[in-house]
C-alpha positions in Angstrom: -34.4 8.4 -15.3 -32.3 5.9 -13.7 -30.4 3.7 -16.0 -30.4 0.2 -15.1 -30.7 -1.8 -18.3 -29.9 -5.5 -17.4 -32.2 -7.7 -15.2 -31.0 -8.5 -11.6 -30.3 -12.4 -11.1 -33.0 -14.5 -9.5 -32.9 -14.5 -5.6 -32.0 -18.1 -5.7 -29.3 -17.8 -8.3 -25.9 -17.5 -6.8 -23.7 -14.7 -8.1 -20.5 -15.4 -9.7 -17.3 -14.9 -7.4 -16.0 -11.5 -8.3 -12.5 -11.5 -9.9 -9.7 -11.4 -7.3 -11.8 -13.1 -4.7 -10.7 -16.8 -4.1 -13.3 -19.5 -4.1 -13.3 -21.8 -1.0 -11.6 -24.5 -3.1 -8.9 -22.0 -4.3 -8.4 -21.1 -0.6 -8.2 -24.7 0.5 -5.7 -25.5 -2.3 -3.6 -22.5 -1.5 -3.4 -23.5 2.1 -2.7 -27.2 1.3 0.3 -26.1 -1.1 1.6 -23.9 1.7 1.6 -26.9 4.1 3.3 -29.2 1.6 5.9 -26.5 0.8 6.7 -26.2 4.6 6.6 -29.8 5.2 8.9 -30.6 2.2 11.3 -27.9 3.6 11.3 -29.4 7.3 11.7 -32.8 5.7 14.9 -31.9 3.7 16.4 -30.3 7.0 15.7 -33.6 9.1 16.0 -36.3 6.3 17.2 -35.0 3.0 15.6 -37.5 0.6 14.2 -37.0 -2.8 10.7 -37.2 -1.7 11.0 -34.2 0.4 12.8 -32.2 -2.4 10.1 -33.1 -4.8 7.4 -32.1 -2.2 9.1 -28.8 -1.6 9.6 -27.8 -5.2 6.0 -29.0 -6.2 4.3 -27.2 -3.2 6.4 -24.0 -3.7 5.6 -23.8 -7.4 1.8 -24.4 -6.9 1.7 -21.9 -4.2 3.2 -19.1 -6.1 1.1 -20.0 -9.2 -2.1 -19.5 -7.1 -0.7 -16.4 -5.6 -0.2 -14.9 -9.1 -3.6 -15.9 -10.2 -5.3 -14.1 -7.3 -3.0 -10.9 -7.7 -3.8 -10.7 -11.4 -7.5 -11.4 -10.7 -7.5 -8.6 -8.1 -5.8 -6.1 -10.5 -8.3 -7.1 -13.2 -11.2 -6.3 -11.0 -10.1 -2.7 -10.6 -10.1 -2.1 -14.4 -13.2 -0.4 -15.8 -15.5 -2.5 -17.7 -14.8 -2.2 -21.5 -18.5 -2.5 -22.5 -21.9 -3.7 -21.3 -21.2 -7.4 -22.3 -21.4 -9.4 -19.0 -20.6 -6.4 -17.0 -23.9 -6.7 -14.9 -26.6 -4.0 -14.2 -25.7 -0.6 -15.8 -26.6 2.5 -13.7 -26.0 6.2 -13.7 -23.5 7.6 -11.0 -22.2 11.0 -10.2 -18.6 11.5 -9.2 -18.2 13.4 -6.0 -14.5 13.2 -5.6 -11.6 11.5 -7.2 -8.1 10.6 -5.5 -5.1 8.8 -6.7 -4.0 6.0 -4.6 -0.4 6.1 -5.7 -0.3 2.8 -7.7 0.1 2.9 -11.4 -0.4 0.0 -13.9 1.2 0.6 -17.3 1.6 4.1 -16.5 -2.1 4.5 -15.8 -3.2 5.7 -12.2 -5.3 3.7 -10.0 -7.9 6.1 -8.3 -10.5 5.9 -5.7 -13.8 7.5 -6.8 -16.6 8.7 -4.4 -19.9 8.0 -6.3 -23.7 8.5 -5.8 -25.2 5.6 -7.6 -28.8 5.6 -8.6 -30.3 2.2 -9.2 -33.6 1.5 -11.0 -35.9 0.1 -8.2 -34.1 0.8 -5.0 -32.8 3.8 -3.1 -29.7 5.4 -4.2 -26.5 5.3 -2.2 -23.0 6.4 -2.0 -20.0 4.3 -2.3 -16.3 4.2 -3.3 -15.1 2.6 -6.5 -11.2 1.8 -7.0 -10.4 1.8 -10.7 -7.3 2.0 -13.0 -8.2 4.9 -15.3 -6.6 5.8 -18.6 -5.1 9.4 -18.1 -7.0 10.4 -21.3 -10.2 9.8 -19.6 -9.6 11.5 -16.3 -11.4 14.7 -17.2 -14.5 12.5 -17.5 -14.4 11.6 -13.8 -14.0 14.9 -12.1 -16.4 15.8 -9.3 -19.6 16.8 -10.8 -19.5 14.4 -13.8 -22.1 11.8 -14.4 -20.8 8.4 -15.6 -22.1 4.9 -16.3 -21.2 2.3 -13.9 -21.7 -1.5 -13.9 -22.8 -3.5 -10.9 -22.1 -7.0 -11.2 -24.0 -8.2 -8.1 -27.2 -6.3 -7.1 -26.9 -7.5 -3.5 -23.6 -5.6 -3.2 -22.7 -1.9 -3.6 -19.6 -2.3 -5.5 -19.5 -0.8 -9.0 -16.9 -0.3 -11.8 -16.9 2.5 -14.5 -17.8 1.4 -18.0 -15.6 2.8 -20.8 -17.9 2.2 -23.5 -21.5 2.3 -22.4 -24.5 2.1 -24.8 -25.4 5.3 -26.6 -28.8 5.9 -24.7 -27.1 5.6 -21.4 -24.2 8.0 -22.6 -26.9 10.5 -23.6 -28.7 10.0 -20.2 -25.5 10.6 -18.3 -24.8 13.8 -20.4 -28.5 15.0 -19.6 -28.1 14.2 -15.8 -24.7 16.1 -15.7 -26.4 19.4 -17.0 -28.8 19.4 -13.9 -28.1 20.6 -10.4 -27.3 17.7 -8.0 -30.5 16.5 -6.4 -32.8 17.8 -9.2 -32.5 14.7 -11.6 -32.2 11.0 -11.1 -29.1 11.1 -9.0 -29.7 12.4 -5.5 -27.2 14.8 -3.7 -24.5 13.1 -1.5 -26.0 14.5 1.7 -29.3 12.7 1.1 -28.2 9.2 0.6 -26.7 6.5 2.8 -23.1 5.2 2.3 -22.5 1.6 1.5 -19.0 0.4 2.0 -17.7 -1.7 -1.1 -16.7 -5.1 -0.2 -14.8 -6.1 -3.4 -11.2 -6.9 -2.9 -8.8 -4.1 -3.7 -6.3 -4.5 -6.5 -3.4 -4.0 -4.1 -4.3 -6.9 -1.8 -6.9 -9.4 -0.4 -9.7 -9.4 1.8 -8.8 -9.7 5.3 -9.6 -13.4 6.6 -12.2 -14.1 9.0 -11.4 -16.3 12.2 -13.2 -19.3 10.7 -11.3 -19.1 7.4 -7.9 -18.5 9.1 -8.5 -21.5 11.4 -9.4 -23.6 8.3 -6.5 -22.6 6.4 -4.1 -23.3 9.3 -5.8 -26.7 9.6 -5.4 -27.6 6.0 -1.7 -26.2 6.0 -1.0 -28.5 9.0 -2.6 -31.5 7.3 -0.6 -30.9 4.1 2.7 -30.7 6.1 1.9 -33.8 8.1 1.1 -35.9 5.0 4.4 -35.0 3.5 6.2 -35.9 6.7 4.6 -39.1 7.1 7.6 -41.3 5.8 9.8 -39.9 8.6 7.2 -39.9 11.3 6.2 -43.5 10.7 9.9 -44.6 10.3 
């Protein structure tokens, strides 16, 4: 059997923003703080007064703090879920391949896992999950292993390994691993479509769209102009 144990959110319920992905407000604030920083720096060069020094320091500090929050959120999104609480829909997935990315966090390797995921009431699919794995658990993620994963948003293919799944799911994963690929709940890799994950990788951020880039530039320009108003109106 497939192993989803948590109901999907209603179609009219907006899913929570995944960790590491900035909200529209966060992106706007980040762009504005960059504009304030650049405006303060330009103002100090042209007219070194206390207002411009304050704007530069405040904008630089805020921009740096927002960047750190986004980086930490992105790193957190690559960590395996510690348990079922709040993790989302729990599913069985078979590991097809595992590859280290070269990044290590606290001496634990970050790995890319190619998984075949078997949801309850929809077709199975293959996807890639990037996670920081404890070296002690690497043997559990070798090709052919069946693991429990969490899918926070049923509309997206993104999944995260679960470190301590409920006992019934652990038993189901072990039983599935004893079967030949394609004979149980998890189909063979060559019989499922590939769905590209959209979650932000831990090492960076999602590539901006043309619209978000233009909006960010406009907000940054507005912040810079607002800071320079005393000199522009003089």
